[in-house]
N, C-alpha and C positions, 0 to 999 in steps of 0.2 A: 524594934529589935534590930541590932546591927549584926552583919554577917562578915566573917573574916576567913580567908583561905588558911588551911593548915600549912605547916612549913613545907611539906612535900607536894604541895599542889601543883607546882610547875611540872614536875616529873609525871604526876598523875594526868595532867592536862595533855601532855605529849602522848601519853598512852591511851587517851580517850576517856579517862575517868578522873574525876576530881571530887575531893571531899571538902566540904566547908563546915566550919564550926560556928556556932552562934552563942552569944551571951545575952542575958537579959531575960525578962519575964515573958514566956510564950503566951501568957494569958493577959497581957496588958490591954489597955483600952483600945489600941489600934488593931491588934490581932492581925497584923499584916507583916509579912516578911518581904522586904524590897531587895531585889537583886540588880546590881548595876554592873554591866560588863563593858570594859573599854580596852582598846588595843594599845600597843606600845610602839607603833610605827610599822610601816610596810603594809602590804595588802594581805589580808587573810580572811577566811570565812569560818564561822563557828556555829555548830548546831548544838542546841541545848535540848536534850531529851531525857525522859525517864528520871524524874527527880523523886527522891525519897526523903522523908523527914523522920529522924529517929529522936525520940524523947523518952527518957526513962526506959521502960521495957517494950515500948511500942515502936514499930516502923510502918509508916503508911506512905503510899504514893501520893504525890501532890502535883498540882498544875500551876504553872506560872502564866500570868496574863499581862499583856501590855497595860500600862497605866491608862485609865480612861481619858479620851480626848475631850477638850472643852467644846461642846456642841452648841453652847448658847450663842456664840458669835463665831461661826466657822471661818477659819483663816483661809487665805488664798492657798490652794493646794500647791505644794512644791512639786516640780517635775524632776524626779530623780530616776534616771534610767537604771534598771537592774545591773549591778556590777557583773562582769563576766563570771566571776567566781561564784556568784549567787544564782546563776541561771539554773544549774543542775539542782541546787537546793530548793529553788522555787518550784521546780517540776516535781521533786519528791514531796515537798510540802503539800502540793496540790493533790498528789495521790493519797496522802494521808488524810486530807480533808474529805476527799471523795469517799474513802473507805471507812471513815470514822476510827482511824488509828489514833487512840489517845485524845480524841476530840469529838465534838458534836454531841447531839442529844442521844443518838443511838450508836454505840461503839462496837467495833468488831475486833477479833483477833487477827493476827497476820494470816493464820490458816484460813479462816472463813473469808477474809478479804481476797486472798490469793485464789481460792476456789471460785469465787464469784467473778473475779477479773478474767480467769481462764475461760469460764463459761461464755462470757460475753466476747472474749477474744476469739473463741472458736467460731462464733457467728461472724465476726469481723473477718477472720481468716478465710471463711468460705466465700464471703462477698469479695474479699481481696483477690482470691484465686480466680473467681469468675471475671473480675475486671481485667486481669492480665497485667502486662507491663513489667518492666524490670524491677527486680527486688534483690538487693545484694544478699547472697546466701540462700535465695529462694525462700519458700515457706517451710523448708526443713527445720530451720531454727525453732520455729514455733512448735513443731512436732517433738523436738528434743525435750520439751517440758514433761511429756507423758511419763517416762520412767521415773523422773525425779518426784513427781506428785505421787506416783504409786508407792515408791519406797518410803516417802515421808508419812503417808497415810498408814502404812504398815508398821511404822515405828511408834515408840512411846513418847515422841517429842511433843511437848506442849504447844498449844496454838500460838503462843507468843515466844517460842524458842528462837534462838539465833538461826537455826536451820530454816524455819518457816519464814522468818524475816528476810533471809537471803533469797528464798524462792519467790516470796512476794515481790521483792524489788526486781528480780530477773523477769518475772512475768509481766510486770508493768513496763519494763524497758523494751521487751519484745513486742508488747502490744503497741507501744508508742511507735516503734519502727514500722509495724504493720500499717498503722493509720497513715503515717506520713509517706509511706511508699505507694499508697494508692495513686494511680495516675491522675485522678481528679484533684488530689490534694496538692499536686505540683502546680500551685497557682502563680509562682513567682512572687515578686514583692506585693505587699498588701498596703493599701491606703486605709487609715483609720483616724479617728479623732480622740483626743484626750479631752474630757469635759467633766467638770464637777456639776452633777445634776442641779437644776434650779432650786430656789429656796422655797417653792410651794409645789408639793407633789400632787399633781392632778393632771388629767388628760388635757385640759385646756391651758392651764397656767404654765406647763412645762416649756412652752414654746414662745413665751413673751419675753422680750428683752428686759423688761422691768424686774423680772425675778432671777436674772442670770447672775452667777457669781464667777469671778475671774479664775483663770488657770486653764492650761491646756493648749491645744493647737492641732494642726493637721500634720500627721506623721506617716512615714513609710516604714513598715517592717520589712527589712531587706531579705531575710532568709527564714521564712516561717517554718517552724519545726526544727530548725537547725541551731539557731541562736536567737537572741533578742536584740540584735543590732537594729537601731532605728535611725531615720533621717527626718529632720524637721523641715516642713515646707513653708512654715509661717513665721520663720525667725525674724523677718523684717516687718511683720504686722504688729499693730499695737496690742497691749494686753487686753484680754477679753475672753469671751466664751464662743465656742465653735460647735456646730452640729451638722448632721446630714451631709457628709461628703458623698459625691457622686462622680465617678470617672466617666469622661466622655467616651463615645464609641471608638474614637481613634486612639484612646489610651494616653493622650498627651496632656489633657487638662482635667482639673478637679473642680467641680462646683461645690461650694460650701456656704453655709449661713454663718455669719459672724456678727457679734454684738460687742462693741467696745465698752469695757467695764473694768474699773480698777478696784472695786470693793463690793462685797455683797450688799443688797439693800438693807438699810436699817429697819425699815418696816417690812417684815417678811410677809405680811398679809396683803397689803396694798401694792407692795413693790416700789421700785424707784421709777416714777413716771418719766417719760422722755427718753428711755433707752429702747432701742429697737434692733432686731436682727435684720441684716441686709445680705443680699447674695453677692458672692465674690467668685471670681474664676482664678485659679492658681495653676501655673505651668508645672506639670509633674516632674520635669527634669531640672528646671532652673529656679523654681520657687519664686518666680516673679508673679505678681498678682494685679488684678484690677477689680474695681467695684462695679457691679452691674445694676443694682437697684439702690434707691435712696428715698427719703421722705419719712413722714411720721407713720410708718407702717412696719409691721413685722412680716418679713418675707423669709420663707424657709422651705425645706424639702424639695429642692429643685431636681428635675429629671430632664435629661436631654431626650427629645423625641426623634423619631427616624428622619424627620425633615430638617433637623438642626435647630428647631425652635425649642424653647424651654417651658415646661409646665411646672408650676410650683404652687405653694399655698401662701396666701396673703390676706391681710386684714383690709384690703382695699374695697371689698364688697360693701363694707359698712354694716352697722347693727351690733347688737349685744346679745349675749346668751340670756336665757329667760329664767333660769331656775335657781339662781344663787347669788351670793356676793363673795368677793367684790365683782363688779361687772367685768365681763370678759369680752373683748372685741371679737366679732365673728370673723373667721378666716375660711376662705374657700378656694377652689381651683382658679388659677390665674395663668395666663399665657404671656410670653414675650419672645422677641427674637433672640438669637444667640448672643447678640452684643448688648442686650438689655433694653433695646428700643421697643416701641409699640407695645407697651404693657396694657393688657386688657383682661378684665374679669370675665370668665367664661362660665362660672357657676353662680346661679342666683338663688341657691338654697338659703334658707333663712337661719341656719345654724352651722356649726363648725364642720369642716372636712379635714382629712389628714392623708399624708403618705401616698401621693400619686406614684404609680410605677407602670412601666410599659409591659403589656403581656406579649406572649409569643405571636399572637395574631395581629398585633399592632394597636389594639385598644388599650386604654389606660384604666387600671384598677385603682381604687382609692377607698378610703373609709369615710362614710357619711354618718353624721349623728341625726337620726331621722325620728324625732320624737314629737311630731305635730299631734297634739291632743292625746299623747300617750305618756307612759312613764318616762321620766327624765333620765334615768340611770341606764337603762338598756338601749338597745338599738343603735349602737355604734358599730356598724357592720359594713360589708364590702359592696361597693357599687362599681359600675364600669361606665365609661364614656368614650367617645371617639376623640382623637387628638385635637380636634378643633372645638371641643366642648359640646358637640351635638350628641343626641341620643343617650342621655343618662338613664341607666336602668339598674335595678337591684341585681347583684351577682351572688351574694350569699348572706343569709342571716337576718334579713330585714324583719322577720317575724320569729326570731329566736331569742330565748331568754338565757340560755347557757351555751356558750360563754356570754358574758355581759357585752363584750365587744371584741373585734378583731382588727388589728392594726399591722402595719409594716409588711403588707403583702408583696411578694416577689414571684415572678415567673420562674419556673424550674426549667433548665435547658432540656429540650426534647420531650417535654411533658405538657399535658393539658391541666395538670394540677398546679396549685400555687402553694407557697410556703408563707406562713404568717405567724404573728404573735397574738395569742389569746390573753388579753390584759384587762385590768379593771377600769372602772370609771373614776373612782375617787383616788387614783394614784397615777403616777407617770407610766408611760408605756413600758411594761415589763410583765412577764408571766411565763406561759408555757408555749413552746413552739409546736405548730400543727401543720398538717397538710390539709388543703381544702380541695375537694373534687366536685365541682359543680355539675358534672355529668351524672352524679348519683342522686343528688337532691340539692335544693337551694336553701334549706332550713334544717335546723336540728343537728344532732350529733352524728347522724348516719354518714354524711359526706366528710367527716373529720377523721384524721388519723393523728394520734398523739405521738409526736416524736420524742417528747420529754415527759412521759407519763408520771414520773416522780414529782412533777410540779403540777398540782391541781389548778384549775382555772380560778384566778383571783375573783373574789366577791360572789361568784355563783357556786363555787365548790369549797372555797376556803376564805376565812374572814380576812379582811384588810383593816377595816375600822370596827371597833367593838360594838357600835350601835347600829350597823347596817349590814344586811346580807340579802342577796337576791333570793327570790322565791326559788327553792331548790328544784333543779331539773332532775334528770336521771342521775342515779348515784355515780360518783366518780370512781375511778379504778380502785381496786382493793388497796388498802394502806400497805406501804412497804417501809423497810428500814430507811431507804433513801428519802422517802417522802417526809418522814418524821425527823431525820437527822438534822436537817437545816430548815426549820419551818420558815416559810416566806421566801425561800431561795427562788431565783427568777432568772429568766433568759430574756434577751431582746436582740434587735437588729440582726435577724438571720440573713445570711447570704447563701442561697442554695447552690451546691455543686452538682447535686442529683437529688432524687427523691429521698435518698437515705444518707446523704453526707452533706454537711453544711458548716459554714463558719457562723459564729454567734458570740455575743457578749454574755457572760454568765456571772452571777453573784451568789456567794454563799450567804451573804448578809441579807436579812429580810427586806422586802419591799415595804416602804413606809408610805402611808396615805396622807391625805390632806388633814390639816393645813401645814404639816411639818415638812422638813426636807430630808432627803436620803443622804446616806454617807457619801462623801466626796470620792472615795476610792473603791466603791463597791464592785465594779465590773472589771473583769479581765477578758482576754480574747481566747477563744477555744476553737478547735476542730472537733465536731460532734457527729456521731452517727445515730442511726435509728435503733441500734442494739444496746444502747446504754453506755457506749464508750465515748469518752471525751478526753482531749489532751490540751493542756495549756500551751498557747503560742506566745502570749505576752501578757504581762501584768506589771503595772506601775503601782507600787504600794502606797502611793500618795494621792492618786487621782484615777478616775475611771477611764477605761479604754472602750470605745464603742464604734459601731458602724464599720466593720471591716469589709473590704471588697478588693478584688485584684486590680492592680495598676497595670493593665494591659489592654490591648484592643479587643473588642468583641463585636460580633455581627449585630447590626441593628435589626429590629423587627420589621416586618413588611410595612411599607408606607401606605396608609389609608388616605386616599385623596379626599379633599374637602369639596363639597358642592356649594359652599357659601360664597356669595358675591359681595365684594367690598361695598357696593352701592345699594345693597338690598334694603327694602323698607323695614321699619322697626316692627315687623309682625311675621308670623309664620303660619303653618297649617298643621292641624292634627287630623289623622285618619284612624278611626277605630273600626276594625273589621266586623266585630260582633260583640256587643256589650254583654250578651248572655254567656259568653265564655268567661266565667267568673269563679273565683275560689275565695270564700265560700259561694256556692251556687245561689243565684237569685231565685226568688219564688217563681215557680212555673206559671202561676195564675195571675201574675202582675206584670203586664207589658210595660216596658220602659219606653217613654215617648220623647224625653228630652234629657240632655245633660245640663247641669248647672255649672257654670264656671266661677270658681271662688278663688280670689287672689289671697295668698297667705303673706302677711306682712311681717317683716323682721322687726325686732324690738329696737327702738331708737334711743332708749334711755337705759341707764345702768341700774342693775339690781332687780331681784325677783319681785314681781308684783309691785314695782315702783315705776309707774302706777299700774294698777290692774286695768284691763279693758272689758272685764265682765266678771261673772261669778266663777268661771273656770280658772283653776289655779295655774299660774305661770303660763297663761295662754298666749299663743301668737296672735297678732292682729289679723283681721279678715275684712275683706270687702267683696261684694258680689258683683261680678261684671254682667251676668245675665245668663241666658239659656240658648242652647242650639238644639235643633231637632235630631231625633234618632229615628231612622227608617224602620219599617216593619220587620226587616230582616236583621235588625240589631246594629246596622252600620251607621256611622256618623262621620262627617267630613266638614271641617269648619276652620275659619280663621281665628287667630288669637294673638294678643300682643306678645312681642318677644321681650326677653330679659325681665320677665316677671315670674315669681313663684306661683304656680297655679295648681289647684286641686279640683277634682271633678266629682259630681254627685249624679247618680242615676235616678231620674225622676219618673214617677208613675203619672197617669193621666190627670191626677189631682194636683200635680206639682210637688208632691212630697218625695223626699229622698228615700228610695228603697235601699240604697247603699251609699255610704260616704267614703271618702278617701282621706286617710290620715298620713299623707306623705305629700310631696310636691313634685311637679314636673315643670320644665321651662323650655323655651325655644330660643335659639339664636336667630338673629334677623335673617329672614329668607328660608329658614329651615322647614322641612316637612318631616314630621315625626309620626310614625305609624305604630300601632299596637294591636294585638290580637283581640283583647277584650278588656274587661274591668278587673284588674288583678287576676289574670288568667293563670292557670297552672303552668309554670314555665317548664315542667318536665314533660308535658304533652306536646306532641307536634302540632303546629297550627293547622286548623282545619283547611282542607283544600278549597280554594275559591273556584268553584266550577264555572261560575259566571260572574261577571262584574257586579259587585254589590250595588244596591240601589243608591247609596250615598255617592259613589264614584260616577254615577250616570248624570250628575249635575255639578255645577260649580260649588266650591266650598261655601258653607253657610256663614253669614255674618252673625255675630252675637246679638240677640235681642236683649236690650237693656233690662235690668231688674227694676223693681219699683223705686220711686224716689226715697232716698234715705238708705239705699244699699251701697252707693258709691259716691263718697265714702260712707261707710256704715255709720248710722246714727239711729239708735233706738228711739229717741224723741221724734225724729222725722219719719222713720219707717213704721213704727208700731203705735205710738201715742195717738195719732189721728184716728185710728180704728177704735181705740179704747174711748176716746172722747165722743165718738159717734154712737157707740153701742153699749158702753159699759159704765161710764161715770155717773149716769143717772141713778144707778143702784149702788155703785161702789165709788162714791165721790166724797167730798169733804164733809157734807152733812150726813149723808146716809152711806154706810159702809157695810152692807150685808155680807155675811160670811158663814161658813159652816160652824155649827155649834156655838153661834153667837160671837165668833171671833171676827173682828172687822177685816175686810179686804178693801183697801183703797187703791184705786187704779188711776189716780191723777198723775199729771206730769210734774207735780211738786218735787223739787230736789229733796232727797232724803239720804244722808250719808254720802257715799260715793256715787249714788245713782239717783233714781226717782222712786216715789212710792209704788208706782205700778210695776216697775222692773223688780223691785225687791219682793213684791207680792207674787209675781208670776214665775220668776226664773227657777224656783225650786220645783215647779210643775213641768219643767222641760227636761228631757233626757239629753243633757249635753255631755261631751267627753272632756275629761280633765285628768291630769296627773294626780293620783291619789283618790279620785272620786270613788265612792262606794265603800271605802274602808278596807275591802278585802281584795288584795291583788292576786291574780290578774282579773278575776271575774267581775269585780266592781266596775271596772272601766272597759270591760270586754276586750282584753288584751291576750295575745298580740294582734289578732285579726278582728276587725269590726264585723259583727253579724248583721245580715240584712234586717232592717227595721228596728234596730236597737237604739240608734241615736236620732236626734232631730224630731220633727213633727210626728213621724210614725211611732216613735217610742215614747211620746210625751203624754202625760195625763191631761194636759191642757187641751191639746188637739182632739183627743178622744172625747173629752167632755163636750166640747163645742160641736163636734161632728154628731154626737148623740142627741143634741138639742139642749139648749140652755134657756129655759123660760121662753120668752118671745124674741130672743136674739136671732136675727136673720142676716148672716154675713153674706155680702155680695162676693163675687168671684175675685174682684180686686182686693177686697179686705182679706180674704183667705190667703191670697198670694203674699200679701205683706206679712201676715202672721207666720206663714209657713217659711218664708224666706228668712225671717229672723230666727225661728227655731232651728232650721237646718244650718244656719250660719253659726252654730254652737251657742246661740242665745247670748251673744256679746252685746255690750251697750255702746262702747266707743269704737270709732274707726281710726284712732290715732293713739300713740303713746305720749304725745307732747302735752305737758301739763296745761298750758294756757289754752290750747285747742280743746282739751277735754272740758275745761270749765265752760267754754262757749257751747260745746255740744250738750252739756248737762242742762244748760238754760234753753236748749232748743234752737240755738243758732247754727248756721251753716259754716263749715270750714272748707278750705280749698282742697284738702286731702291730707293723707298721712305725711309725717315728716320724712319717712324713708320707705321706698318700695323695692 
């Protein structure tokens, strides 16, 4: 169908109305009317609204939509700054999008939208008045709306009348003035990044250079709230992708991650190998820049510490994630000097970490993926550490299922709370903005305040992928029009100005999950408050704008001195005040006599279960270092190797684990790390030490080595000798007695991935694994392990042997071997390396795992 203007259309256009006539069959095969608008020279702006189609005796309102973009091969996003004439139109367009005026899944009239805006504006006005500061015309202008609303309500004007439309617009204009007149909103210029999100939407893949697509840069928004004038800081840098800008404390420099890339990867699943993000420093006034990191590593999320050093995230730690494909390199906390020298890994966690940020007390908060022997999708929650990498500890959510994870934590000026993004696992970081108050609780919804309640938590309260949803937690907030208007809408990269006012990136377009990519232009920059008000500051219609923060000096947090010495030995010391301070509580009738020290090994090969190390699905590797004594008062004091991911198990007098640890701790060389108990309740004050504990009255214990075959772990060396000694006579190659006539062979003969005996026994052991038991969370005892659930104490095999099995008489050393294996999650191999696994299956010794 072709559309032509009528003869008088020029006059009508000048008056604000135009009539177009169409010829052709309205019911042809295409059933599409295309409208092309072009200018005739000079600058102008045109708003197209309220279209009606008249055919025969019917007139209906119709919508026009932009032609769909080609998303099969996303082009490089063009950087087109909004024209001055379009700024006001963009702002009003955003009001219409917010209110559902002629758009969105839930639409409102100008009347209902104006009423809602005024209600929220009243809350803003009260907060604005309490904040004080200059405001042109005072708050009286907002008050002038009252008689206008009263008069219109009393009239017979329809909800979409011109009168209500004018009042709607005036209400929005005054609300915008109120927001930007807030003293805290006077930020001065803002630094931000334009970036097309990567080609694989996932928490892991979003930060690898191999998935980056070109376009964007680092920019300064010169007059936030007044206009959209911008200045580019990266004009002389090559084409590529940018992320995570961070302004230095003196306000003179900007740290940023950059990956040189001139085209999206052709293979969007594997990405373009060999591309990496590196850290750069850019001068905020002159746009000169220098590269700080290099090499075959992804480096990003840099933060300046109070001492001038830089903490960031890097793949230098080594290892791969365990639960999917393609293989994703592990990235963890890393330190370097301000000039890029002396780069050192300071987190030895075995899987990914994100978003370090300095708290008001000088510690660093960050997100850790903590799924050792637990579900792989949850547990991306908040941890803290000191700036030198010592004393890592859970901060919020390590045993929380809703939200799935929390990222982008930031300290709030003058507050003990933090602001963060509740986001999904199977998509890039975006979701709902929250406050976290660890003084209330360290798990669950109680310490959370939803600042954007119209956006439910992705994956735990709203679907992201059609085939996966978290086990539901408490019900999300009641459904609202705003929640349903833009399904999948999302926020990210909050910058708190106070507990109730913040900068953020926001998208009306839905967040898209793996393995697809998100729209290149989905995010704009907004000023947002806790009352439901938000105002557009900047939007590029072709590429997303992200990570806003003021380009100005700010006070550094207190400097926490480091006790580490440069020449310290590669070991440290742990002190536990009382193992019985435990949540859940340990059995009162079972004294703990020892702690077992288990090293958790990162995966050194790519792809889930490629290869397996035992029956547990996507398990980390393990090896047992040995045991240390626990004193009668519950205290323990011992040496342990530094720079190793360690887990502890509380043992009874028989050497069986009463409780296991499904997380890791680690030491820096020379560090002494103290804790109250074994996963004590962090909300309780530590018990007073009236007298020096028994463990502190002696030197720290050395680790007593575990049985042969524990380090490195090898089932054929650790367990098979016991079976050969006591079991194969009845369960061997010739005779294989078993219940109900079913054979049980306990030989060391290779069978499949393991051996005959391992395949026969492992199902009789209570081991922890992602997905085990079939019913989440009960099947794998999540989120918290209950005493006696896992290992030998929870195993049918140990109970059968303890009750007596014919004339089998296990010696103490034999029991220790079997218990050590069962408590080490019943793994078979002590390495992920294929060739070494072949040797271990044959019963040969190896030197150790490929990566520790």
